[in-house]
CHARMM internal coordinates of N, CA and C (Angstrom, degrees):
IC EDIT
DIST 1 N 1 CA 1.4219
DIST 1 CA 1 C 1.4963
ANGL 1 N 1 CA 1 C 105.34
DIST 1 C 2 N 1.3159
ANGL 1 CA 1 C 2 N 119.64
DIHE 1 N 1 CA 1 C 2 N 132.44
DIST 2 N 2 CA 1.4428
ANGL 1 C 2 N 2 CA 124.63
DIHE 1 CA 1 C 2 N 2 CA 179.95
DIST 2 CA 2 C 1.5895
ANGL 2 N 2 CA 2 C 110.07
DIHE 1 C 2 N 2 CA 2 C -76.76
DIST 2 C 3 N 1.3098
ANGL 2 CA 2 C 3 N 117.42
DIHE 2 N 2 CA 2 C 3 N 143.19
DIST 3 N 3 CA 1.3859
ANGL 2 C 3 N 3 CA 122.43
DIHE 2 CA 2 C 3 N 3 CA 177.30
DIST 3 CA 3 C 1.4829
ANGL 3 N 3 CA 3 C 112.34
DIHE 2 C 3 N 3 CA 3 C -74.69
DIST 3 C 4 N 1.3814
ANGL 3 CA 3 C 4 N 113.31
DIHE 3 N 3 CA 3 C 4 N -38.87
DIST 4 N 4 CA 1.4518
ANGL 3 C 4 N 4 CA 121.96
DIHE 3 CA 3 C 4 N 4 CA -177.91
DIST 4 CA 4 C 1.4158
ANGL 4 N 4 CA 4 C 111.95
DIHE 3 C 4 N 4 CA 4 C -118.12
DIST 4 C 5 N 1.3723
ANGL 4 CA 4 C 5 N 113.71
DIHE 4 N 4 CA 4 C 5 N 127.66
DIST 5 N 5 CA 1.4783
ANGL 4 C 5 N 5 CA 117.83
DIHE 4 CA 4 C 5 N 5 CA 179.53
DIST 5 CA 5 C 1.4398
ANGL 5 N 5 CA 5 C 110.80
DIHE 4 C 5 N 5 CA 5 C -77.48
DIST 5 C 6 N 1.2412
ANGL 5 CA 5 C 6 N 126.61
DIHE 5 N 5 CA 5 C 6 N 122.79
DIST 6 N 6 CA 1.4311
ANGL 5 C 6 N 6 CA 128.59
DIHE 5 CA 5 C 6 N 6 CA 177.30
DIST 6 CA 6 C 1.5256
ANGL 6 N 6 CA 6 C 110.34
DIHE 5 C 6 N 6 CA 6 C -71.60
DIST 6 C 7 N 1.3137
ANGL 6 CA 6 C 7 N 117.19
DIHE 6 N 6 CA 6 C 7 N 120.18
DIST 7 N 7 CA 1.5178
ANGL 6 C 7 N 7 CA 122.87
DIHE 6 CA 6 C 7 N 7 CA 176.79
DIST 7 CA 7 C 1.4753
ANGL 7 N 7 CA 7 C 110.98
DIHE 6 C 7 N 7 CA 7 C -80.06
DIST 7 C 8 N 1.3262
ANGL 7 CA 7 C 8 N 114.63
DIHE 7 N 7 CA 7 C 8 N 123.05
DIST 8 N 8 CA 1.4838
ANGL 7 C 8 N 8 CA 115.36
DIHE 7 CA 7 C 8 N 8 CA -175.64
DIST 8 CA 8 C 1.5096
ANGL 8 N 8 CA 8 C 109.10
DIHE 7 C 8 N 8 CA 8 C -99.65
DIST 8 C 9 N 1.3851
ANGL 8 CA 8 C 9 N 118.39
DIHE 8 N 8 CA 8 C 9 N -17.20
DIST 9 N 9 CA 1.4884
ANGL 8 C 9 N 9 CA 121.25
DIHE 8 CA 8 C 9 N 9 CA 177.43
DIST 9 CA 9 C 1.4473
ANGL 9 N 9 CA 9 C 106.15
DIHE 8 C 9 N 9 CA 9 C -126.42
DIST 9 C 10 N 1.3456
ANGL 9 CA 9 C 10 N 116.27
DIHE 9 N 9 CA 9 C 10 N 141.03
DIST 10 N 10 CA 1.4086
ANGL 9 C 10 N 10 CA 122.68
DIHE 9 CA 9 C 10 N 10 CA 175.24
DIST 10 CA 10 C 1.4916
ANGL 10 N 10 CA 10 C 118.13
DIHE 9 C 10 N 10 CA 10 C -78.36
DIST 10 C 11 N 1.3272
ANGL 10 CA 10 C 11 N 119.25
DIHE 10 N 10 CA 10 C 11 N 153.85
DIST 11 N 11 CA 1.4707
ANGL 10 C 11 N 11 CA 120.90
DIHE 10 CA 10 C 11 N 11 CA 178.80
DIST 11 CA 11 C 1.4972
ANGL 11 N 11 CA 11 C 105.85
DIHE 10 C 11 N 11 CA 11 C -77.13
DIST 11 C 12 N 1.2961
ANGL 11 CA 11 C 12 N 113.77
DIHE 11 N 11 CA 11 C 12 N 141.18
DIST 12 N 12 CA 1.4941
ANGL 11 C 12 N 12 CA 119.15
DIHE 11 CA 11 C 12 N 12 CA 171.60
DIST 12 CA 12 C 1.5555
ANGL 12 N 12 CA 12 C 109.41
DIHE 11 C 12 N 12 CA 12 C -65.76
DIST 12 C 13 N 1.2174
ANGL 12 CA 12 C 13 N 117.58
DIHE 12 N 12 CA 12 C 13 N 134.69
DIST 13 N 13 CA 1.4594
ANGL 12 C 13 N 13 CA 123.98
DIHE 12 CA 12 C 13 N 13 CA -178.05
DIST 13 CA 13 C 1.5230
ANGL 13 N 13 CA 13 C 118.48
DIHE 12 C 13 N 13 CA 13 C 92.82
DIST 13 C 14 N 1.2793
ANGL 13 CA 13 C 14 N 113.79
DIHE 13 N 13 CA 13 C 14 N -7.48
DIST 14 N 14 CA 1.4329
ANGL 13 C 14 N 14 CA 117.71
DIHE 13 CA 13 C 14 N 14 CA 174.49
DIST 14 CA 14 C 1.6000
ANGL 14 N 14 CA 14 C 110.20
DIHE 13 C 14 N 14 CA 14 C -99.66
DIST 14 C 15 N 1.3345
ANGL 14 CA 14 C 15 N 114.20
DIHE 14 N 14 CA 14 C 15 N 124.89
DIST 15 N 15 CA 1.5445
ANGL 14 C 15 N 15 CA 116.85
DIHE 14 CA 14 C 15 N 15 CA -170.71
DIST 15 CA 15 C 1.5327
ANGL 15 N 15 CA 15 C 102.93
DIHE 14 C 15 N 15 CA 15 C -115.23
DIST 15 C 16 N 1.3382
ANGL 15 CA 15 C 16 N 113.26
DIHE 15 N 15 CA 15 C 16 N 147.53
DIST 16 N 16 CA 1.4007
ANGL 15 C 16 N 16 CA 124.96
DIHE 15 CA 15 C 16 N 16 CA 175.89
DIST 16 CA 16 C 1.3844
ANGL 16 N 16 CA 16 C 114.40
DIHE 15 C 16 N 16 CA 16 C -132.76
DIST 16 C 17 N 1.3417
ANGL 16 CA 16 C 17 N 120.23
DIHE 16 N 16 CA 16 C 17 N 154.58
DIST 17 N 17 CA 1.5209
ANGL 16 C 17 N 17 CA 123.65
DIHE 16 CA 16 C 17 N 17 CA 171.43
DIST 17 CA 17 C 1.4903
ANGL 17 N 17 CA 17 C 105.42
DIHE 16 C 17 N 17 CA 17 C -106.84
DIST 17 C 18 N 1.2716
ANGL 17 CA 17 C 18 N 121.50
DIHE 17 N 17 CA 17 C 18 N 124.10
DIST 18 N 18 CA 1.4774
ANGL 17 C 18 N 18 CA 127.25
DIHE 17 CA 17 C 18 N 18 CA 174.96
DIST 18 CA 18 C 1.4803
ANGL 18 N 18 CA 18 C 108.40
DIHE 17 C 18 N 18 CA 18 C -88.20
DIST 18 C 19 N 1.3584
ANGL 18 CA 18 C 19 N 113.98
DIHE 18 N 18 CA 18 C 19 N 118.97
DIST 19 N 19 CA 1.4274
ANGL 18 C 19 N 19 CA 120.31
DIHE 18 CA 18 C 19 N 19 CA 178.71
DIST 19 CA 19 C 1.5070
ANGL 19 N 19 CA 19 C 114.55
DIHE 18 C 19 N 19 CA 19 C -75.01
DIST 19 C 20 N 1.3166
ANGL 19 CA 19 C 20 N 112.01
DIHE 19 N 19 CA 19 C 20 N -30.26
DIST 20 N 20 CA 1.5108
ANGL 19 C 20 N 20 CA 119.98
DIHE 19 CA 19 C 20 N 20 CA 179.70
DIST 20 CA 20 C 1.4750
ANGL 20 N 20 CA 20 C 111.10
DIHE 19 C 20 N 20 CA 20 C -71.13
DIST 20 C 21 N 1.3233
ANGL 20 CA 20 C 21 N 117.73
DIHE 20 N 20 CA 20 C 21 N -48.58
DIST 21 N 21 CA 1.4456
ANGL 20 C 21 N 21 CA 119.65
DIHE 20 CA 20 C 21 N 21 CA -178.18
DIST 21 CA 21 C 1.5401
ANGL 21 N 21 CA 21 C 115.62
DIHE 20 C 21 N 21 CA 21 C -98.98
DIST 21 C 22 N 1.3366
ANGL 21 CA 21 C 22 N 119.75
DIHE 21 N 21 CA 21 C 22 N -4.53
DIST 22 N 22 CA 1.3336
ANGL 21 C 22 N 22 CA 126.17
DIHE 21 CA 21 C 22 N 22 CA 174.38
DIST 22 CA 22 C 1.6175
ANGL 22 N 22 CA 22 C 110.44
DIHE 21 C 22 N 22 CA 22 C 64.72
DIST 22 C 23 N 1.3155
ANGL 22 CA 22 C 23 N 114.67
DIHE 22 N 22 CA 22 C 23 N 44.86
DIST 23 N 23 CA 1.5300
ANGL 22 C 23 N 23 CA 114.99
DIHE 22 CA 22 C 23 N 23 CA -175.60
DIST 23 CA 23 C 1.5110
ANGL 23 N 23 CA 23 C 108.70
DIHE 22 C 23 N 23 CA 23 C -144.85
DIST 23 C 24 N 1.1651
ANGL 23 CA 23 C 24 N 119.96
DIHE 23 N 23 CA 23 C 24 N 158.33
DIST 24 N 24 CA 1.4999
ANGL 23 C 24 N 24 CA 127.13
DIHE 23 CA 23 C 24 N 24 CA 172.27
DIST 24 CA 24 C 1.3918
ANGL 24 N 24 CA 24 C 109.43
DIHE 23 C 24 N 24 CA 24 C -83.49
DIST 24 C 25 N 1.3658
ANGL 24 CA 24 C 25 N 114.62
DIHE 24 N 24 CA 24 C 25 N 138.16
DIST 25 N 25 CA 1.4731
ANGL 24 C 25 N 25 CA 124.68
DIHE 24 CA 24 C 25 N 25 CA 179.38
DIST 25 CA 25 C 1.5447
ANGL 25 N 25 CA 25 C 109.49
DIHE 24 C 25 N 25 CA 25 C -124.21
DIST 25 C 26 N 1.2833
ANGL 25 CA 25 C 26 N 120.22
DIHE 25 N 25 CA 25 C 26 N 146.19
DIST 26 N 26 CA 1.3831
ANGL 25 C 26 N 26 CA 128.53
DIHE 25 CA 25 C 26 N 26 CA 170.64
DIST 26 CA 26 C 1.5465
ANGL 26 N 26 CA 26 C 107.50
DIHE 25 C 26 N 26 CA 26 C -93.73
DIST 26 C 27 N 1.3647
ANGL 26 CA 26 C 27 N 118.92
DIHE 26 N 26 CA 26 C 27 N 111.79
DIST 27 N 27 CA 1.3810
ANGL 26 C 27 N 27 CA 116.63
DIHE 26 CA 26 C 27 N 27 CA -175.94
DIST 27 CA 27 C 1.5767
ANGL 27 N 27 CA 27 C 108.85
DIHE 26 C 27 N 27 CA 27 C 82.14
DIST 27 C 28 N 1.3229
ANGL 27 CA 27 C 28 N 118.19
DIHE 27 N 27 CA 27 C 28 N 146.42
DIST 28 N 28 CA 1.4610
ANGL 27 C 28 N 28 CA 117.02
DIHE 27 CA 27 C 28 N 28 CA 176.89
DIST 28 CA 28 C 1.4947
ANGL 28 N 28 CA 28 C 117.55
DIHE 27 C 28 N 28 CA 28 C -67.88
DIST 28 C 29 N 1.3395
ANGL 28 CA 28 C 29 N 117.24
DIHE 28 N 28 CA 28 C 29 N 109.07
DIST 29 N 29 CA 1.4614
ANGL 28 C 29 N 29 CA 122.87
DIHE 28 CA 28 C 29 N 29 CA 174.21
DIST 29 CA 29 C 1.4645
ANGL 29 N 29 CA 29 C 117.16
DIHE 28 C 29 N 29 CA 29 C -91.94
DIST 29 C 30 N 1.4378
ANGL 29 CA 29 C 30 N 112.80
DIHE 29 N 29 CA 29 C 30 N -39.61
DIST 30 N 30 CA 1.3159
ANGL 29 C 30 N 30 CA 122.01
DIHE 29 CA 29 C 30 N 30 CA 179.77
DIST 30 CA 30 C 1.5325
ANGL 30 N 30 CA 30 C 111.94
DIHE 29 C 30 N 30 CA 30 C -97.50
DIST 30 C 31 N 1.3780
ANGL 30 CA 30 C 31 N 117.56
DIHE 30 N 30 CA 30 C 31 N 164.49
DIST 31 N 31 CA 1.4787
ANGL 30 C 31 N 31 CA 122.23
DIHE 30 CA 30 C 31 N 31 CA 176.66
DIST 31 CA 31 C 1.5485
ANGL 31 N 31 CA 31 C 108.45
DIHE 30 C 31 N 31 CA 31 C -58.83
DIST 31 C 32 N 1.3182
ANGL 31 CA 31 C 32 N 112.28
DIHE 31 N 31 CA 31 C 32 N 149.95
DIST 32 N 32 CA 1.4146
ANGL 31 C 32 N 32 CA 126.55
DIHE 31 CA 31 C 32 N 32 CA 176.47
DIST 32 CA 32 C 1.5823
ANGL 32 N 32 CA 32 C 116.51
DIHE 31 C 32 N 32 CA 32 C -46.54
DIST 32 C 33 N 1.3060
ANGL 32 CA 32 C 33 N 111.58
DIHE 32 N 32 CA 32 C 33 N -42.87
DIST 33 N 33 CA 1.4955
ANGL 32 C 33 N 33 CA 121.74
DIHE 32 CA 32 C 33 N 33 CA -179.11
DIST 33 CA 33 C 1.5543
ANGL 33 N 33 CA 33 C 111.07
DIHE 32 C 33 N 33 CA 33 C -65.61
DIST 33 C 34 N 1.3129
ANGL 33 CA 33 C 34 N 117.90
DIHE 33 N 33 CA 33 C 34 N -23.02
DIST 34 N 34 CA 1.4166
ANGL 33 C 34 N 34 CA 121.14
DIHE 33 CA 33 C 34 N 34 CA -174.72
DIST 34 CA 34 C 1.5990
ANGL 34 N 34 CA 34 C 113.61
DIHE 33 C 34 N 34 CA 34 C -108.30
DIST 34 C 35 N 1.3288
ANGL 34 CA 34 C 35 N 115.06
DIHE 34 N 34 CA 34 C 35 N 22.25
DIST 35 N 35 CA 1.4744
ANGL 34 C 35 N 35 CA 117.51
DIHE 34 CA 34 C 35 N 35 CA -178.67
DIST 35 CA 35 C 1.4570
ANGL 35 N 35 CA 35 C 111.33
DIHE 34 C 35 N 35 CA 35 C -146.11
DIST 35 C 36 N 1.3736
ANGL 35 CA 35 C 36 N 117.46
DIHE 35 N 35 CA 35 C 36 N 158.84
DIST 36 N 36 CA 1.4413
ANGL 35 C 36 N 36 CA 129.53
DIHE 35 CA 35 C 36 N 36 CA 165.14
DIST 36 CA 36 C 1.4789
ANGL 36 N 36 CA 36 C 113.18
DIHE 35 C 36 N 36 CA 36 C -105.00
DIST 36 C 37 N 1.2881
ANGL 36 CA 36 C 37 N 119.97
DIHE 36 N 36 CA 36 C 37 N 147.38
DIST 37 N 37 CA 1.4862
ANGL 36 C 37 N 37 CA 119.01
DIHE 36 CA 36 C 37 N 37 CA 179.54
DIST 37 CA 37 C 1.4505
ANGL 37 N 37 CA 37 C 113.17
DIHE 36 C 37 N 37 CA 37 C 130.84
DIST 37 C 38 N 1.2860
ANGL 37 CA 37 C 38 N 118.54
DIHE 37 N 37 CA 37 C 38 N 175.51
DIST 38 N 38 CA 1.5316
ANGL 37 C 38 N 38 CA 123.73
DIHE 37 CA 37 C 38 N 38 CA 18.38
DIST 38 CA 38 C 1.5050
ANGL 38 N 38 CA 38 C 108.40
DIHE 37 C 38 N 38 CA 38 C -89.76
DIST 38 C 39 N 1.3256
ANGL 38 CA 38 C 39 N 112.52
DIHE 38 N 38 CA 38 C 39 N 152.32
DIST 39 N 39 CA 1.4305
ANGL 38 C 39 N 39 CA 122.65
DIHE 38 CA 38 C 39 N 39 CA 167.16
DIST 39 CA 39 C 1.5071
ANGL 39 N 39 CA 39 C 113.16
DIHE 38 C 39 N 39 CA 39 C -108.49
DIST 39 C 40 N 1.3561
ANGL 39 CA 39 C 40 N 114.27
DIHE 39 N 39 CA 39 C 40 N 160.77
DIST 40 N 40 CA 1.4547
ANGL 39 C 40 N 40 CA 121.05
DIHE 39 CA 39 C 40 N 40 CA -171.50
DIST 40 CA 40 C 1.6377
ANGL 40 N 40 CA 40 C 104.51
DIHE 39 C 40 N 40 CA 40 C -78.83
DIST 40 C 41 N 1.1912
ANGL 40 CA 40 C 41 N 119.20
DIHE 40 N 40 CA 40 C 41 N -33.52
DIST 41 N 41 CA 1.5901
ANGL 40 C 41 N 41 CA 119.19
DIHE 40 CA 40 C 41 N 41 CA -177.10
DIST 41 CA 41 C 1.6059
ANGL 41 N 41 CA 41 C 111.59
DIHE 40 C 41 N 41 CA 41 C -135.00
DIST 41 C 42 N 1.2928
ANGL 41 CA 41 C 42 N 109.17
DIHE 41 N 41 CA 41 C 42 N 158.03
DIST 42 N 42 CA 1.4523
ANGL 41 C 42 N 42 CA 113.22
DIHE 41 CA 41 C 42 N 42 CA 176.86
DIST 42 CA 42 C 1.5689
ANGL 42 N 42 CA 42 C 114.32
DIHE 41 C 42 N 42 CA 42 C -56.04
DIST 42 C 43 N 1.3276
ANGL 42 CA 42 C 43 N 111.34
DIHE 42 N 42 CA 42 C 43 N -36.40
DIST 43 N 43 CA 1.5368
ANGL 42 C 43 N 43 CA 114.95
DIHE 42 CA 42 C 43 N 43 CA -177.99
DIST 43 CA 43 C 1.4941
ANGL 43 N 43 CA 43 C 109.53
DIHE 42 C 43 N 43 CA 43 C -65.06
DIST 43 C 44 N 1.4215
ANGL 43 CA 43 C 44 N 122.93
DIHE 43 N 43 CA 43 C 44 N -42.46
DIST 44 N 44 CA 1.3940
ANGL 43 C 44 N 44 CA 121.70
DIHE 43 CA 43 C 44 N 44 CA 178.32
DIST 44 CA 44 C 1.5514
ANGL 44 N 44 CA 44 C 112.68
DIHE 43 C 44 N 44 CA 44 C -60.49
DIST 44 C 45 N 1.3589
ANGL 44 CA 44 C 45 N 112.80
DIHE 44 N 44 CA 44 C 45 N -38.27
DIST 45 N 45 CA 1.4492
ANGL 44 C 45 N 45 CA 114.55
DIHE 44 CA 44 C 45 N 45 CA -177.90
DIST 45 CA 45 C 1.5680
ANGL 45 N 45 CA 45 C 107.90
DIHE 44 C 45 N 45 CA 45 C -71.57
DIST 45 C 46 N 1.2295
ANGL 45 CA 45 C 46 N 116.31
DIHE 45 N 45 CA 45 C 46 N -33.01
DIST 46 N 46 CA 1.5261
ANGL 45 C 46 N 46 CA 118.92
DIHE 45 CA 45 C 46 N 46 CA 179.33
DIST 46 CA 46 C 1.5612
ANGL 46 N 46 CA 46 C 110.14
DIHE 45 C 46 N 46 CA 46 C -62.60
DIST 46 C 47 N 1.2386
ANGL 46 CA 46 C 47 N 116.19
DIHE 46 N 46 CA 46 C 47 N -26.92
DIST 47 N 47 CA 1.5405
ANGL 46 C 47 N 47 CA 120.93
DIHE 46 CA 46 C 47 N 47 CA 179.97
DIST 47 CA 47 C 1.5068
ANGL 47 N 47 CA 47 C 113.53
DIHE 46 C 47 N 47 CA 47 C -102.29
DIST 47 C 48 N 1.2952
ANGL 47 CA 47 C 48 N 113.85
DIHE 47 N 47 CA 47 C 48 N 17.61
DIST 48 N 48 CA 1.5677
ANGL 47 C 48 N 48 CA 119.58
DIHE 47 CA 47 C 48 N 48 CA -177.71
DIST 48 CA 48 C 1.5486
ANGL 48 N 48 CA 48 C 109.54
DIHE 47 C 48 N 48 CA 48 C -59.96
DIST 48 C 49 N 1.1789
ANGL 48 CA 48 C 49 N 124.34
DIHE 48 N 48 CA 48 C 49 N -39.16
DIST 49 N 49 CA 1.5399
ANGL 48 C 49 N 49 CA 127.21
DIHE 48 CA 48 C 49 N 49 CA -178.29
DIST 49 CA 49 C 1.6257
ANGL 49 N 49 CA 49 C 107.74
DIHE 48 C 49 N 49 CA 49 C -64.40
DIST 49 C 50 N 1.3837
ANGL 49 CA 49 C 50 N 109.62
DIHE 49 N 49 CA 49 C 50 N -46.00
DIST 50 N 50 CA 1.4596
ANGL 49 C 50 N 50 CA 115.19
DIHE 49 CA 49 C 50 N 50 CA 178.21
DIST 50 CA 50 C 1.4603
ANGL 50 N 50 CA 50 C 112.45
DIHE 49 C 50 N 50 CA 50 C -61.30
DIST 50 C 51 N 1.2914
ANGL 50 CA 50 C 51 N 116.95
DIHE 50 N 50 CA 50 C 51 N -47.56
DIST 51 N 51 CA 1.4799
ANGL 50 C 51 N 51 CA 122.38
DIHE 50 CA 50 C 51 N 51 CA 176.70
DIST 51 CA 51 C 1.5005
ANGL 51 N 51 CA 51 C 115.43
DIHE 50 C 51 N 51 CA 51 C -57.33
DIST 51 C 52 N 1.3435
ANGL 51 CA 51 C 52 N 115.09
DIHE 51 N 51 CA 51 C 52 N -40.98
DIST 52 N 52 CA 1.4514
ANGL 51 C 52 N 52 CA 121.69
DIHE 51 CA 51 C 52 N 52 CA 173.71
DIST 52 CA 52 C 1.4542
ANGL 52 N 52 CA 52 C 114.50
DIHE 51 C 52 N 52 CA 52 C -62.13
DIST 52 C 53 N 1.4510
ANGL 52 CA 52 C 53 N 115.18
DIHE 52 N 52 CA 52 C 53 N -44.41
DIST 53 N 53 CA 1.3671
ANGL 52 C 53 N 53 CA 116.99
DIHE 52 CA 52 C 53 N 53 CA 179.36
DIST 53 CA 53 C 1.5451
ANGL 53 N 53 CA 53 C 112.56
DIHE 52 C 53 N 53 CA 53 C -65.78
DIST 53 C 54 N 1.3663
ANGL 53 CA 53 C 54 N 117.97
DIHE 53 N 53 CA 53 C 54 N -39.26
DIST 54 N 54 CA 1.3479
ANGL 53 C 54 N 54 CA 118.58
DIHE 53 CA 53 C 54 N 54 CA 177.50
DIST 54 CA 54 C 1.5569
ANGL 54 N 54 CA 54 C 116.75
DIHE 53 C 54 N 54 CA 54 C -63.44
DIST 54 C 55 N 1.3498
ANGL 54 CA 54 C 55 N 115.24
DIHE 54 N 54 CA 54 C 55 N -39.54
DIST 55 N 55 CA 1.4701
ANGL 54 C 55 N 55 CA 122.69
DIHE 54 CA 54 C 55 N 55 CA 176.97
DIST 55 CA 55 C 1.5014
ANGL 55 N 55 CA 55 C 109.95
DIHE 54 C 55 N 55 CA 55 C -64.60
DIST 55 C 56 N 1.3273
ANGL 55 CA 55 C 56 N 115.37
DIHE 55 N 55 CA 55 C 56 N -39.60
DIST 56 N 56 CA 1.5304
ANGL 55 C 56 N 56 CA 117.48
DIHE 55 CA 55 C 56 N 56 CA -178.80
DIST 56 CA 56 C 1.5443
ANGL 56 N 56 CA 56 C 110.04
DIHE 55 C 56 N 56 CA 56 C -68.88
DIST 56 C 57 N 1.3228
ANGL 56 CA 56 C 57 N 115.72
DIHE 56 N 56 CA 56 C 57 N -35.98
DIST 57 N 57 CA 1.4574
ANGL 56 C 57 N 57 CA 118.02
DIHE 56 CA 56 C 57 N 57 CA 178.54
DIST 57 CA 57 C 1.5199
ANGL 57 N 57 CA 57 C 110.50
DIHE 56 C 57 N 57 CA 57 C -66.77
DIST 57 C 58 N 1.3243
ANGL 57 CA 57 C 58 N 118.55
DIHE 57 N 57 CA 57 C 58 N -43.67
DIST 58 N 58 CA 1.4368
ANGL 57 C 58 N 58 CA 124.62
DIHE 57 CA 57 C 58 N 58 CA 179.17
DIST 58 CA 58 C 1.4697
ANGL 58 N 58 CA 58 C 109.28
DIHE 57 C 58 N 58 CA 58 C -60.77
DIST 58 C 59 N 1.3791
ANGL 58 CA 58 C 59 N 121.34
DIHE 58 N 58 CA 58 C 59 N -40.62
DIST 59 N 59 CA 1.4129
ANGL 58 C 59 N 59 CA 123.87
DIHE 58 CA 58 C 59 N 59 CA -179.17
DIST 59 CA 59 C 1.5687
ANGL 59 N 59 CA 59 C 109.13
DIHE 58 C 59 N 59 CA 59 C -67.68
DIST 59 C 60 N 1.2827
ANGL 59 CA 59 C 60 N 113.72
DIHE 59 N 59 CA 59 C 60 N -47.34
DIST 60 N 60 CA 1.4401
ANGL 59 C 60 N 60 CA 119.17
DIHE 59 CA 59 C 60 N 60 CA -179.28
DIST 60 CA 60 C 1.4996
ANGL 60 N 60 CA 60 C 121.79
DIHE 59 C 60 N 60 CA 60 C -55.96
DIST 60 C 61 N 1.4000
ANGL 60 CA 60 C 61 N 107.34
DIHE 60 N 60 CA 60 C 61 N -29.45
DIST 61 N 61 CA 1.4660
ANGL 60 C 61 N 61 CA 120.75
DIHE 60 CA 60 C 61 N 61 CA -179.09
DIST 61 CA 61 C 1.5277
ANGL 61 N 61 CA 61 C 118.51
DIHE 60 C 61 N 61 CA 61 C -103.88
DIST 61 C 62 N 1.3890
ANGL 61 CA 61 C 62 N 111.09
DIHE 61 N 61 CA 61 C 62 N -0.38
DIST 62 N 62 CA 1.4720
ANGL 61 C 62 N 62 CA 118.83
DIHE 61 CA 61 C 62 N 62 CA -178.07
DIST 62 CA 62 C 1.5494
ANGL 62 N 62 CA 62 C 109.13
DIHE 61 C 62 N 62 CA 62 C -84.30
DIST 62 C 63 N 1.3107
ANGL 62 CA 62 C 63 N 117.94
DIHE 62 N 62 CA 62 C 63 N 117.00
DIST 63 N 63 CA 1.5283
ANGL 62 C 63 N 63 CA 118.58
DIHE 62 CA 62 C 63 N 63 CA -178.32
DIST 63 CA 63 C 1.4933
ANGL 63 N 63 CA 63 C 115.23
DIHE 62 C 63 N 63 CA 63 C -66.43
DIST 63 C 64 N 1.3331
ANGL 63 CA 63 C 64 N 116.94
DIHE 63 N 63 CA 63 C 64 N -20.89
DIST 64 N 64 CA 1.5083
ANGL 63 C 64 N 64 CA 118.63
DIHE 63 CA 63 C 64 N 64 CA 175.77
DIST 64 CA 64 C 1.6013
ANGL 64 N 64 CA 64 C 112.17
DIHE 63 C 64 N 64 CA 64 C -62.96
DIST 64 C 65 N 1.2969
ANGL 64 CA 64 C 65 N 114.80
DIHE 64 N 64 CA 64 C 65 N -24.32
DIST 65 N 65 CA 1.5708
ANGL 64 C 65 N 65 CA 115.40
DIHE 64 CA 64 C 65 N 65 CA -179.40
DIST 65 CA 65 C 1.4410
ANGL 65 N 65 CA 65 C 113.41
DIHE 64 C 65 N 65 CA 65 C -100.29
DIST 65 C 66 N 1.2680
ANGL 65 CA 65 C 66 N 120.60
DIHE 65 N 65 CA 65 C 66 N 10.96
DIST 66 N 66 CA 1.4229
ANGL 65 C 66 N 66 CA 123.11
DIHE 65 CA 65 C 66 N 66 CA 179.42
DIST 66 CA 66 C 1.4784
ANGL 66 N 66 CA 66 C 110.83
DIHE 65 C 66 N 66 CA 66 C -132.86
DIST 66 C 67 N 1.3286
ANGL 66 CA 66 C 67 N 121.61
DIHE 66 N 66 CA 66 C 67 N 139.45
DIST 67 N 67 CA 1.3847
ANGL 66 C 67 N 67 CA 125.80
DIHE 66 CA 66 C 67 N 67 CA 178.76
DIST 67 CA 67 C 1.5401
ANGL 67 N 67 CA 67 C 110.00
DIHE 66 C 67 N 67 CA 67 C -71.98
DIST 67 C 68 N 1.2044
ANGL 67 CA 67 C 68 N 115.79
DIHE 67 N 67 CA 67 C 68 N 144.15
DIST 68 N 68 CA 1.5701
ANGL 67 C 68 N 68 CA 118.23
DIHE 67 CA 67 C 68 N 68 CA 179.56
DIST 68 CA 68 C 1.5596
ANGL 68 N 68 CA 68 C 103.42
DIHE 67 C 68 N 68 CA 68 C -73.93
DIST 68 C 69 N 1.2038
ANGL 68 CA 68 C 69 N 116.07
DIHE 68 N 68 CA 68 C 69 N 154.09
DIST 69 N 69 CA 1.4759
ANGL 68 C 69 N 69 CA 121.41
DIHE 68 CA 68 C 69 N 69 CA -176.79
DIST 69 CA 69 C 1.5917
ANGL 69 N 69 CA 69 C 104.94
DIHE 68 C 69 N 69 CA 69 C -74.13
DIST 69 C 70 N 1.2342
ANGL 69 CA 69 C 70 N 108.07
DIHE 69 N 69 CA 69 C 70 N 140.09
DIST 70 N 70 CA 1.5875
ANGL 69 C 70 N 70 CA 112.73
DIHE 69 CA 69 C 70 N 70 CA -171.36
DIST 70 CA 70 C 1.6717
ANGL 70 N 70 CA 70 C 101.97
DIHE 69 C 70 N 70 CA 70 C -92.13
DIST 70 C 71 N 1.3588
ANGL 70 CA 70 C 71 N 113.99
DIHE 70 N 70 CA 70 C 71 N 135.27
DIST 71 N 71 CA 1.4234
ANGL 70 C 71 N 71 CA 121.71
DIHE 70 CA 70 C 71 N 71 CA 176.18
DIST 71 CA 71 C 1.5524
ANGL 71 N 71 CA 71 C 106.23
DIHE 70 C 71 N 71 CA 71 C -90.00
DIST 71 C 72 N 1.3382
ANGL 71 CA 71 C 72 N 112.68
DIHE 71 N 71 CA 71 C 72 N 108.17
DIST 72 N 72 CA 1.4290
ANGL 71 C 72 N 72 CA 117.31
DIHE 71 CA 71 C 72 N 72 CA 176.62
DIST 72 CA 72 C 1.4467
ANGL 72 N 72 CA 72 C 120.79
DIHE 71 C 72 N 72 CA 72 C -87.79
DIST 72 C 73 N 1.4711
ANGL 72 CA 72 C 73 N 116.34
DIHE 72 N 72 CA 72 C 73 N 3.92
DIST 73 N 73 CA 1.4382
ANGL 72 C 73 N 73 CA 120.70
DIHE 72 CA 72 C 73 N 73 CA 174.43
DIST 73 CA 73 C 1.4839
ANGL 73 N 73 CA 73 C 115.48
DIHE 72 C 73 N 73 CA 73 C -68.06
DIST 73 C 74 N 1.3702
ANGL 73 CA 73 C 74 N 114.00
DIHE 73 N 73 CA 73 C 74 N 135.49
DIST 74 N 74 CA 1.6099
ANGL 73 C 74 N 74 CA 112.43
DIHE 73 CA 73 C 74 N 74 CA -179.15
DIST 74 CA 74 C 1.3735
ANGL 74 N 74 CA 74 C 114.11
DIHE 73 C 74 N 74 CA 74 C -79.03
END
COOR INIT
IC SEED 1 N 1 CA 1 C
IC BUILD
């Protein structure tokens, strides 16, 4: 018996961005490793790469997530 049921059809109203094909999909068409989502709207899914880029930039520049340089001078 499978632990997870594989969904063959997507839910209406769930939007995903497929990284492999570079397109917006309603419901999951491609495998989870190849997509971002779910998003509430087609528009949000269409901007998935911009959203990811913005989040990555915020993370990279957030001092909370990086150790302060250690001063090794005696």
